[in-house]
DRENMI-729335 format. One line per 3 residues: number of its first residue (from 1); their letters; for each residue x negated, y, z negated of C-alpha. Coordinates in nm, 3 decimals. Each point is the difference from the previous one (the first is absolute). Layout:
N
NUM	A	X Y Z  ...
//
This chain:
513
1	MAR	3.472 -4.405 0.771  0.079 -0.372 -0.108  -0.089 -0.054 -0.362
4	GKF	0.093 -0.381 -0.050  0.326 -0.187 -0.121  0.234 0.082 -0.291
7	YIT	0.266 -0.231 -0.134  0.229 0.148 -0.266  0.327 -0.162 -0.137
10	TPI	0.272 0.078 -0.219  0.186 -0.271 -0.208  0.289 -0.145 0.187
13	YYP	0.324 0.116 -0.160  0.272 -0.210 -0.154  0.331 0.065 0.178
16	SDR	0.233 -0.036 -0.290  0.091 0.343 0.030  -0.085 0.319 0.180
19	LHI	-0.342 0.125 -0.078  -0.047 0.297 -0.236  -0.226 0.289 -0.013
22	GHA	-0.287 -0.203 -0.175  -0.020 -0.232 0.313  -0.013 0.296 0.219
25	YTT	-0.301 0.138 -0.195  -0.196 -0.323 0.058  0.084 -0.014 0.380
28	VAA	-0.062 0.391 0.033  -0.335 -0.035 -0.135  -0.091 -0.295 0.188
31	DTV	0.108 0.169 0.338  -0.194 0.324 -0.106  -0.311 -0.209 -0.040
34	ARF	0.050 -0.161 0.332  0.082 0.297 0.180  -0.316 0.163 -0.130
37	KRL	-0.204 -0.301 0.093  0.152 0.043 0.363  -0.103 0.359 0.008
40	QGY	-0.366 -0.082 -0.098  0.000 -0.234 0.305  0.041 -0.346 -0.199
43	DVF	0.186 -0.293 0.152  0.282 -0.033 -0.225  0.242 -0.275 -0.077
46	FLT	0.274 0.099 -0.256  0.232 -0.274 -0.123  0.332 0.016 -0.198
49	GAD	0.289 -0.224 -0.047  0.254 -0.192 -0.187  -0.011 -0.289 -0.232
52	EHG	0.348 -0.138 0.054  0.023 -0.358 -0.168  0.069 -0.102 -0.356
55	QKI	0.277 -0.079 -0.255  0.092 0.375 -0.058  0.056 0.033 0.399
58	ERA	0.196 -0.327 0.004  0.251 0.109 -0.302  0.029 0.338 0.122
61	ARS	0.118 -0.105 0.338  0.243 -0.254 -0.144  0.151 0.260 -0.231
64	KGK	0.074 0.216 0.323  0.130 -0.317 0.194  -0.300 0.032 0.251
67	EPQ	-0.252 -0.247 0.116  -0.343 0.113 -0.130  -0.127 0.075 0.363
70	AYV	0.283 0.226 0.079  -0.053 0.162 -0.361  -0.364 0.070 0.031
73	DEI	0.054 0.110 0.392  0.215 0.296 -0.109  -0.243 0.118 -0.278
76	VAS	-0.310 -0.021 0.198  0.167 0.216 0.253  0.029 0.253 -0.260
79	FKE	-0.382 -0.028 -0.076  -0.081 0.059 0.358  0.228 0.293 0.027
82	LWR	-0.169 0.151 -0.309  -0.343 -0.043 0.126  0.133 0.171 0.337
85	LLQ	0.139 0.292 -0.205  -0.344 0.033 -0.210  -0.206 -0.011 0.340
88	ISY	-0.177 -0.349 -0.083  -0.232 -0.089 0.250  -0.040 -0.372 -0.072
91	DDF	-0.160 -0.235 0.267  0.221 -0.296 -0.115  0.288 -0.097 -0.214
94	IRT	-0.020 -0.354 -0.110  0.322 -0.179 -0.150  -0.071 -0.312 -0.179
97	TEP	0.319 -0.150 0.175  -0.182 0.022 0.325  -0.117 -0.340 0.168
100	RHK	-0.347 0.154 0.054  -0.023 0.043 -0.386  0.152 -0.337 -0.093
103	VVA	-0.252 -0.192 0.213  -0.293 0.177 -0.160  0.135 -0.049 -0.357
106	QKV	0.046 -0.371 0.062  -0.326 -0.018 0.156  -0.167 0.133 -0.305
109	FQR	0.206 -0.195 -0.248  -0.087 -0.316 0.199  -0.360 0.084 0.010
112	LYD	-0.034 0.046 -0.373  0.188 -0.290 -0.090  -0.217 -0.218 0.240
115	QGD	-0.320 0.115 -0.150  0.128 -0.040 -0.356  0.063 0.347 -0.109
118	IYR	0.374 -0.053 -0.033  0.140 -0.300 -0.203  0.337 -0.107 -0.134
121	STY	0.107 0.028 -0.357  0.293 0.122 -0.222  0.054 0.344 -0.114
124	QGW	0.190 0.160 -0.302  0.043 0.391 -0.039  0.233 0.271 -0.070
127	YCT	0.115 0.149 0.335  0.137 0.364 0.060  0.172 0.000 0.320
130	PCE	0.018 0.380 0.078  -0.369 -0.003 -0.047  -0.076 -0.316 0.143
133	TFW	-0.242 -0.110 -0.245  -0.083 -0.253 -0.260  -0.076 0.083 -0.348
136	TAR	-0.149 -0.203 -0.285  0.220 0.024 -0.356  -0.290 0.228 -0.139
139	QLV	0.048 0.247 0.252  0.359 0.037 -0.026  0.138 0.299 -0.183
142	DGK	0.297 -0.065 -0.235  0.036 -0.301 0.219  0.052 0.186 0.323
145	CPD	-0.209 0.103 0.295  -0.278 0.255 -0.092  0.006 0.176 0.306
148	CGR	0.393 0.069 0.046  0.143 -0.124 -0.321  0.248 -0.215 0.157
151	PVE	0.079 -0.371 -0.101  -0.224 -0.262 0.111  0.040 -0.385 0.086
154	LIE	-0.162 -0.297 -0.128  -0.106 -0.173 0.318  -0.166 -0.356 0.025
157	EEG	-0.085 -0.141 0.347  -0.237 -0.191 0.200  -0.232 0.207 0.180
160	YFF	-0.329 0.027 0.200  -0.267 0.177 -0.176  -0.296 0.199 0.136
163	RLS	-0.333 -0.052 -0.195  -0.045 0.371 -0.096  -0.195 -0.097 -0.297
166	AYA	-0.252 -0.160 0.209  -0.099 0.360 0.150  -0.025 0.182 -0.320
169	ERL	-0.381 0.018 -0.029  -0.051 0.086 0.388  0.262 0.294 -0.043
172	LAH	-0.176 0.137 -0.294  -0.340 -0.026 0.193  0.173 0.181 0.306
175	IEA	0.162 0.270 -0.205  -0.321 0.085 -0.214  -0.217 -0.002 0.328
178	HPE	0.231 0.217 0.182  0.124 0.296 -0.213  0.187 0.150 0.287
181	FIQ	0.223 -0.320 0.042  0.265 0.119 -0.263  0.078 0.375 -0.016
184	PVA	0.039 0.191 -0.224  -0.219 -0.104 -0.285  0.289 -0.059 -0.241
187	RRN	0.155 -0.244 0.231  -0.338 -0.175 0.040  -0.055 -0.030 -0.366
190	EVL	0.369 -0.141 -0.049  -0.073 -0.278 0.262  -0.312 -0.079 -0.148
193	NFI	0.125 -0.054 -0.337  0.279 -0.195 0.122  -0.223 -0.250 0.163
196	RGG	-0.219 -0.030 -0.297  0.313 -0.070 -0.214  0.025 -0.325 0.234
199	LED	0.199 -0.084 0.321  0.257 -0.271 0.018  0.078 -0.159 0.317
202	LCV	0.276 0.155 0.175  0.337 -0.167 0.128  0.027 0.064 0.357
205	SRT	0.317 -0.179 0.106  0.369 -0.015 -0.123  0.273 -0.230 0.013
208	TFS	0.300 0.216 -0.172  0.069 0.183 0.315  -0.018 -0.063 0.361
211	WGI	-0.054 0.353 0.158  -0.372 -0.007 0.078  -0.231 -0.181 0.239
214	PVP	-0.007 -0.377 -0.048  -0.338 -0.178 -0.131  -0.111 -0.152 0.322
217	FDS	-0.021 -0.365 -0.152  0.279 0.013 -0.264  0.329 0.156 0.118
220	RHV	0.136 0.005 -0.341  -0.237 0.273 -0.101  -0.017 0.355 0.142
223	IYV	-0.323 0.202 -0.006  0.012 0.249 -0.280  -0.087 0.357 0.032
226	WID	-0.370 -0.017 -0.088  -0.084 -0.152 0.316  0.296 0.086 0.184
229	ALT	-0.029 0.383 -0.050  -0.355 0.052 -0.023  -0.102 -0.200 0.312
232	NYL	0.178 0.282 0.203  -0.305 0.189 0.023  -0.151 -0.269 0.218
235	SAL	0.303 -0.124 0.173  0.057 0.344 0.152  -0.361 -0.026 0.138
238	GYG	0.086 -0.350 0.167  -0.244 -0.193 -0.251  0.001 -0.372 0.064
241	TDR	0.168 0.018 0.343  -0.110 0.028 0.360  0.076 0.368 0.003
244	DER	-0.234 0.098 -0.256  -0.185 0.316 0.163  0.117 0.216 -0.264
247	FRR	-0.131 -0.207 -0.270  -0.327 -0.031 0.156  0.011 0.387 0.040
250	YWP	0.129 0.130 -0.317  -0.057 -0.243 -0.290  -0.102 0.035 -0.263
253	ADV	0.241 0.299 -0.113  -0.177 0.321 -0.100  0.288 0.099 -0.247
256	HLV	0.290 -0.184 -0.152  0.202 0.298 -0.145  0.232 -0.108 -0.292
259	GKD	0.168 0.112 -0.298  -0.159 -0.076 -0.330  0.252 -0.247 -0.095
262	IVR	-0.103 -0.240 0.277  -0.391 0.058 -0.015  -0.017 -0.343 -0.188
265	FHA	0.137 -0.160 0.277  -0.223 0.136 0.267  -0.293 0.004 -0.212
268	IIW	-0.004 -0.349 -0.123  0.249 -0.213 0.155  -0.071 0.129 0.349
271	PAL	-0.379 -0.025 -0.002  0.015 -0.336 -0.162  0.200 -0.135 0.307
274	LMA	-0.228 0.167 0.246  -0.320 -0.164 -0.184  0.191 -0.326 0.029
277	MGL	0.048 0.049 0.367  -0.345 0.130 0.059  0.092 0.337 0.112
280	PLP	-0.190 0.334 -0.083  0.180 0.208 -0.269  0.163 0.328 0.068
283	HRV	-0.226 0.300 -0.067  0.218 0.173 -0.249  0.325 -0.037 -0.188
286	VGH	0.109 0.303 -0.114  0.292 0.052 -0.269  0.167 0.331 -0.009
289	GWL	0.205 0.113 -0.288  0.385 0.040 -0.041  0.226 0.297 0.075
292	LVE	0.167 0.025 -0.320  0.346 0.121 -0.061  0.087 0.148 -0.349
295	GGK	-0.348 -0.174 -0.114  0.128 -0.341 0.107  -0.093 -0.237 0.288
298	MSK	0.231 0.058 0.304  0.132 -0.358 0.116  0.330 -0.129 0.194
301	SKG	0.050 -0.225 -0.307  0.031 0.269 -0.239  0.219 0.230 0.222
304	NVI	-0.199 0.314 -0.049  -0.142 0.037 0.348  -0.014 0.311 0.234
307	DPY	0.123 -0.057 0.329  -0.244 0.135 0.277  0.277 0.056 0.252
310	DLI	0.151 0.252 -0.233  -0.329 0.197 -0.046  -0.102 -0.020 0.375
313	AKY	0.367 0.158 0.090  -0.038 0.271 -0.284  -0.351 0.109 0.067
316	GVE	-0.140 -0.171 0.310  -0.270 -0.249 0.084  -0.271 0.229 -0.025
319	AVR	0.056 0.115 -0.330  0.090 -0.340 -0.155  -0.332 -0.149 0.139
322	YYL	-0.193 0.312 -0.122  0.154 -0.027 -0.333  -0.039 -0.384 -0.072
325	LRE	-0.356 0.021 0.131  -0.105 0.331 -0.213  0.169 -0.113 -0.336
328	LPF	-0.124 -0.348 -0.039  -0.383 0.007 -0.129  -0.190 -0.299 0.094
331	GAD	0.050 -0.290 -0.191  0.213 0.191 -0.269  0.384 0.010 -0.046
334	GQY	0.173 0.323 0.120  0.350 0.142 -0.121  0.280 0.067 0.255
337	EES	0.197 0.304 -0.082  0.177 0.177 0.270  -0.083 0.350 -0.162
340	NLV	-0.356 -0.094 0.049  0.041 -0.084 0.354  0.153 0.350 0.080
343	RRL	-0.274 0.157 -0.196  -0.251 -0.197 0.186  0.142 0.066 0.333
346	NSD	0.051 0.372 -0.065  -0.325 0.063 -0.132  -0.222 -0.219 0.238
349	LAN	0.194 -0.003 0.324  0.203 0.310 0.011  -0.231 0.254 -0.188
352	DLG	-0.328 -0.113 0.102  -0.004 -0.210 0.313  0.299 0.133 0.194
355	NLL	-0.068 0.353 -0.103  -0.362 0.006 0.091  0.099 -0.067 0.364
358	YRT	0.305 0.218 0.007  -0.177 0.321 -0.134  -0.295 -0.073 0.214
361	LTV	0.200 -0.031 0.328  0.186 0.306 -0.104  -0.287 0.242 -0.037
364	LEK	-0.163 -0.143 0.321  0.317 0.073 0.198  0.044 0.325 -0.146
367	YGE	-0.356 0.122 0.055  -0.146 -0.239 0.251  0.297 -0.075 0.234
370	GVV	-0.016 -0.360 -0.101  -0.349 -0.071 0.160  -0.266 -0.145 -0.214
373	GEP	-0.307 0.228 0.050  -0.372 -0.101 0.041  -0.150 -0.009 -0.362
376	GAL	-0.296 0.217 -0.073  -0.270 0.025 -0.273  0.072 -0.172 -0.339
379	EGP	0.028 0.230 -0.317  0.153 -0.001 -0.347  0.180 -0.320 -0.100
382	DEE	-0.022 -0.154 0.355  -0.283 -0.243 -0.091  0.146 -0.133 -0.305
385	LIA	0.331 -0.066 0.213  -0.181 -0.158 0.268  -0.231 -0.223 -0.232
388	LAQ	0.326 -0.142 -0.180  0.160 -0.079 0.322  -0.313 -0.188 0.127
391	VTP	-0.029 -0.228 -0.309  0.361 -0.048 -0.038  0.070 -0.266 0.293
394	ARV	-0.290 -0.234 -0.171  0.143 0.058 -0.342  0.331 -0.093 0.115
397	AEL	-0.108 -0.299 0.188  -0.192 -0.130 -0.302  0.301 0.034 -0.218
400	VEQ	0.232 -0.171 0.247  -0.260 -0.288 0.009  0.025 -0.018 -0.375
403	LQL	0.392 0.017 0.033  -0.011 0.309 -0.207  0.291 0.150 0.197
406	AEA	0.110 0.251 -0.233  -0.361 0.127 -0.059  -0.045 0.016 0.397
409	LAA	0.306 0.207 0.028  -0.115 0.241 -0.297  -0.333 0.023 0.194
412	IGQ	0.186 0.117 0.316  0.229 0.236 -0.234  -0.334 0.152 -0.119
415	LVS	-0.107 0.112 0.344  0.364 0.131 0.080  -0.025 0.209 -0.351
418	RAN	-0.343 0.122 0.089  0.136 0.121 0.342  0.294 0.181 -0.167
421	KYL	-0.239 0.170 -0.232  -0.227 0.072 0.305  0.292 0.179 0.176
424	DET	0.073 0.207 -0.326  -0.388 0.100 -0.015  -0.036 0.095 0.367
427	APW	0.357 0.162 0.040  0.024 -0.046 0.372  0.307 0.206 0.005
430	SLG	-0.202 0.292 -0.106  -0.284 -0.084 0.264  0.267 -0.049 0.274
433	KNP	0.086 0.383 -0.044  -0.364 0.125 0.050  -0.119 -0.028 0.371
436	ERK	-0.362 0.027 -0.117  0.057 -0.332 -0.190  0.135 -0.199 0.282
439	ERF	-0.295 -0.266 -0.015  0.037 -0.040 -0.342  0.371 -0.042 0.024
442	ATV	-0.076 -0.278 0.266  -0.236 -0.166 -0.225  0.224 -0.018 -0.313
445	IYN	0.305 -0.125 0.218  -0.229 -0.251 0.193  -0.139 -0.151 -0.335
448	VLE	0.342 -0.045 -0.149  0.138 -0.165 0.305  -0.320 -0.235 0.022
451	VYR	0.064 -0.104 -0.376  0.363 -0.062 0.100  -0.100 -0.224 0.281
454	FVT	-0.224 -0.201 -0.236  0.283 -0.003 -0.252  0.246 -0.125 0.245
457	VLL	-0.218 -0.278 0.143  -0.066 -0.125 -0.366  0.373 0.011 -0.103
460	GPF	0.113 -0.188 0.310  -0.017 -0.336 -0.165  0.158 0.101 -0.334
463	MPG	0.286 0.181 0.196  0.017 -0.113 0.363  0.278 0.228 0.095
466	FPP	-0.199 0.316 -0.102  -0.270 0.046 0.295  0.232 -0.032 0.278
469	RVW	0.182 0.294 -0.162  -0.327 0.197 -0.045  -0.196 -0.071 0.339
472	PQL	0.243 0.241 0.207  0.012 0.283 -0.250  -0.407 -0.013 -0.003
475	GLD	0.004 -0.023 0.397  -0.163 -0.354 -0.024  0.266 -0.213 0.117
478	SHP	-0.167 -0.046 0.348  -0.342 -0.046 -0.171  0.007 -0.370 -0.148
481	ELH	-0.369 0.000 -0.015  0.019 0.239 -0.317  0.258 -0.239 -0.168
484	TFD	-0.262 -0.250 -0.102  -0.199 -0.068 -0.299  -0.329 0.014 0.189
487	SLR	0.104 0.349 0.130  -0.036 0.153 -0.360  -0.307 0.198 0.074
490	WGA	0.030 0.354 -0.068  0.040 0.232 0.278  0.190 -0.238 0.256
493	FPP	0.303 0.213 -0.001  0.021 0.160 0.353  0.035 0.389 -0.005
496	AVR	0.255 0.152 0.237  0.258 -0.235 -0.086  0.347 0.132 -0.062
499	VVK	0.193 -0.078 -0.319  0.359 -0.034 -0.063  0.160 0.103 -0.320
502	GEP	0.302 -0.218 -0.086  0.196 -0.029 -0.289  -0.196 -0.094 -0.342
505	LFP	-0.086 -0.363 0.007  0.136 -0.054 -0.382  0.282 0.232 -0.087
508	RLE	-0.006 0.033 -0.378  0.263 -0.230 -0.201  0.257 0.228 -0.198
511	GEI	0.260 -0.150 -0.223  -0.077 -0.368 0.151  0.039 -0.184 -0.354
//
């Protein structure tokens, strides 16, 4: 059943180095939402990419004796390889060095200049190259960058400026009229306070480096990151070109998912640019928290990053995706510790999720010849289990819509835990020994396997490799109609199906740290 369109984006990542586990979190989270929306029947467009211009790239390439394009090509290839390993289902990967992006960025710049929203002036500020950010003197900490603590340079240059200040009142009005526009509430309040403190016009071109898209009417300048990077959300849709079918179909974006440190760019600069262009604003800008290491922010410039390749090699992609999504509460920071990862995987995946299926299929093979029987009358705790199963899909869908992914996994986990408790309460291993309790045995096993079908469908977007491993064990690999969100109506599991008990889905991790 078609449910309309859904356009979700990640930030486009900066290829100064390989990505760390914090970037992986953002992309896995966006992928999960995109997959869930597809499962529900939405027409989804999921965009990610790379922001490839700037002084930092130019200097890094020079330090390695490479041309900037060759330098970013290598690193972007590593981005795509990581997304392949993490099973990221993006519909497009936009690179700001692509001709299709350059033409849109230049058209946007030209239009804003022609209508008077961009003007030429002189700029002076303290510039941090690693962070690609200008700071005022009062923002510096001991004369250094307040973000990374590195030295800054005083730069004065001619530039083109966007009249950001002219849109302050319209921005405030929009944010106040649309409380869902910036999420969570703490990010919204930060943005409102920032705007109320006064907006300055924004320098949107640079002359101190050449690795960028030339300003269309002044080749001495390159378009700076604000317009260059942010317009990726339009250029990937073909905005302003004769191939704008995607733009007409998917704009405005439903969700821009970003880290909390770049919310201001997406919730102030980007909507102001869109207002200037007369385009609808995105529905939601969602700023998630950071994955902290030893209490501090993870960043390439600090050198304290966790390599996702290492974690995938050690624990597998399903475990890494599950841990990232389960450990970071919506809008809040999370603490990365490998010991917590192992505990979470042993508790949630091995003990609860994997063991539920393994012991159910074991007892069915032993006492039911591996064939699912026809359920009989309900009794005891049956109705409580079934009632929880019936409300869980809508509850999970609601939480995913709110991007509360950890809570959505917790809701699925509650159903798994209740099913494990149900097994203990009903003791099918005892029922199976009594020929007079054959119908009751069949009912108990049926109820648990139907719950597991629900769980498998709901977990698919979070761990896309999980359902393909489960369907053959449940005997449902040839029943794709039972793999859909719309199939989650109690009693659809077909009796007489033969199950296949395989190896435990998630063996316990012993001595992994």
